[in-house]
N, C-alpha and C positions, 0 to 999 in steps of 0.2 A: 628858080625859088630858092632862097637861102634857108637853110635850117640852123637854128641855134640849139646846142646840146648842152645842158648843165650837168655838172658832176661835182662831187666833193661833200655834199651834204650829209647829214646824219645827226646823231645824237651825242651831246657832250654835257658836262657839269658846267655850272657856273664858274667863269673865270677861264674856261677852256678856249681853245682856238680851233678854226676851221678855215679851210681855203676852198672856195668855191671856183670852178673853172667854166667857162662858156666857151665851146668850140663852134666856130662857124664852118659851115660846109664849103664857103667859098672865101675870097679874100675879104678882110674886114678893112682893108685900106681905104676903100670908098665910102665907109661909113662916117657920116660927119659926127655922130654921137653914139656912145654906148653907155648902158647903164644896167645897174642892178635895182630892181624893186622888190618889195616883199609885201606879202598879204597875210595877215593874221585871221583867224576865224572871226567871222562878223565884222571886219573891218575892211576900209577901202585898201586897194593896192596903192602904195606910196613909193617914191623913188628913195633909195638908200644911198647910192653913190653913182656918180657919172664922170665919163671922160670924154673929151672930144678929140678930133684928129690930130691936134697938136699936143696933146697930153695934158690939157688943163683940166682939172678935176673939181668935182663939187660933191658935198657931202651933207646928209641930213643932220641936223643939230645933235640928234640922239646917238650918232656913231662917230662923230668927229673925234679924232684921237685914238679910236679903237679899230677902225676899218680903213683899209687901203684898197683902192682900185688901181689896176694897171692894165695895159694892153701890150700884146706881143704880136706886131703885125706879121712877123715872120711865120708864127705858129697859127695865126688866125684865131687867136684865143684872148679873151678877157678874163681877168682874175679879181676875186674879191677876197682878200685876207681879212679875216674876222678874227680879233683878239679880245681878250677880257669879255667874253660873251655873257649875257644876262639872260634871265629867263624871259624878259620882255622882248628879246631878239627872236623868239620862236615865231616862225612863220613859213610860208612857202615863198622860196625866192625865184625870181624871174629874171632872165637876162633879156635885154632890149637893145635893138640897133635901128638906127635910122639913117636914111639918106633924105636930108630935108627936100621937102616937095616932091619926093619921088616915091619912095616906099619905107615901110616899117615892119619890124618883125619881133616876134616874141619866142622864147624858148618855151618848153612845156612845163617848167618849174620843177623845184626840188625842195624837199623838206629839211628844215633846220629845227631841232628842238633842243632847247637848253633847259636843263633840270636844276633846281635849286639845291 
């Protein structure tokens, strides 16, 4: 059973930066796709950014140009660099990893709060 542990969340002012980390208990090399989702109060969980096994990335329109996702297979870790943060980025952020057709995993979530 793979565990995903997020870290790096917290509270910042608008315009600030945070870097989230998602550390896997095992190798992430076998995951076809890893992503960061967020869920604001009263809203559905939605994808923020994703990266596949060959490094191709995708981003929600709302974060393009501000957030960067990356993966370090040697450290079994996926990162989300968040710059120019806005109050509307406030949410719980979740790490997600999937082996297509086999298994999928979620982290426990971490709070990000951006004040104006």
